[in-house]
N, C-alpha and C positions, 0 to 999 in steps of 0.2 A: 356341511360335510363334517361327520363325527369321527374324529381320529382314534377315539376309544375304540369305537366298532371295528375300524381298520386296524388296529393293534391286534384284537380279537381274530380277526380274518388271517393275518399274517402268522399269528402263533398257532391257529388250527391247521393252516395249510401246511406249515414247517412240522408239526407233530404228525400229521396225517401221512406226511410223505415219510418221515422216519420210521412211522409205524408200518408201514409197507401196504397202506391201504389202496386199494384200486379205483374206489369212488368215495367220495365224501361229500355232505351237503353243509351248505353256509346259508346264513340268513340273506335274503334277498333284497338288495338295494341298487340304485343306480350307480352308486360308487363302486359297490362289490362287482356288479356285472362289468362294468368299464375295466377295472382290475383284471377280473378273471379273462376277458376278450383279450385284453393287451398280453397277458400270461400265455393265452393260446396262439397267439399271433408270433410269439417269440419262441415257441416251441417248448414251454415249460409244463404244460399240460395238454392233454388230447383233445377234451371236449368240455362243454358248459352246456348244460340242458336245465329248463325251468322245470320246477315240479312241485311237490308239496312235501310234509313231514314224513309221509309213507314211502316217497320214492319219485323218480323222474316221470313226468307225464308221456303216456302214450300218444296223446294227442293233445295240442295246444289248447289251454285253458286258461282264459283271460283271468286277470287279478282284479277282484272288486273288494268293496269294504268288508264282506262277510268272510273272505277267505284269506284276506291280507296277512293275517296273523300266521298261516300255516303254509306260506309260500317259502319256497328254497331255492338255491342255485345248485345244481349236482354237478359236482367236477370230478371229471376222470384224470386221475394222476397218470404221467409218464415214468417210465422206469428203463434204464438201459444197462445191461450185463446185472441185473438184479440190484441196480444202485439207484435211488430217486434223481430224476433230472432236477429237480427243484430241492435242493439240499439246504438253502437258508433262505429266510425271507424276513426283513427287519424293517421297522419303520425308521424313518429319518426326521419329519417333522414329529414332534410330540404334542400332545393335547395342550400343553402349557407353552410350548415353544414352536410356533410355526416357522418353518424356513422357507422365504420364499427367494429365488434366484433370477438374476436376468442372464441374458445371453452370453455376456463375458464371462461370468461365474460359471454356467454350464459348459462354455468351451473350455475351459480350464479344467473342470472334473473328466470330461470324455477325452481330452488329451493326456490326461494320467497326471495332471499337477492338482494339490490339495487347494481349496479355496474356502478361506474361513477356517472354520472347524469341520467341514464335510470333506471326508476322505475321498480321494480320486476312484474313479470306476477301473475293476481290475478285469482281466481278458474273462469273457463269458458272464460278466455281470451286466444287469440291467437296472437302471434307476427309472421308476415311473414319477410322472409329476403331473399336475392339474393344472390347466392353463385358466386365463381369466374367463374363458369362452366355455369352461366346464367340460373340456375334452381331456381324457386321460392319455397321455404319450410317453414315449421312452425319450430319455434324454438326448440321444443322439438324432432322433427325428426333431426334436424341439430346436436343436442346433441349426439342422438343416433349413428349417422354416423360421427360423431367426425368432422364436419365442420363448419368452420366459415362463414362470410359474412357481407354484408351491410344490416342493419336493414331497413326495409321498412315502416311498419305500424303495429298497433295494432287494434284489432277487438274484441269487446265485446258485 
C-alpha cells in the first residue's frame, strides 16, 4: 500500500471539490477504489466509474497489461447549496510514520477522546482505516466489528 499515492489522492479530491468540479479522474488502484467506494457509502461523493484517460467507460472494459497505464477511476463529486460535501481530506498515517490502532484506541477516538497524538473524530467527520484483511472501513464500523487496523485518512 503506497501512502504517497494516497496522499496525492487526498489532495486531489480536496482540490477538485474546492475548485467546484463535477467529475474528476484519479489513478486506478485497489486502495483508491476501496476508499472511493467508502466515500460513496458515507455520502461524500455521488458515484465511482471505471474508465480511461479520455473519460468514463460507456461499457465495462477489462483492465489488461496493455491498457493498465491509462485506466482511471472517474469520481462524481457532491455539492449541497453550492458548497462541496467533501471539504477536507487529510492523511493520518504518513509514509514514514504509519499509525496502527487497536480497538481500545478506536473506541476513544469515536467517543471524542484523543488517543496518543491522533485527534478525536468531530461531528460529520469520517476516519477510514485498512484492516489486516485488506478491507477499507470507517472507524465506527471497525469499533462495532471489534477490528483494529492502520489509520489512513480523515474526511470532513
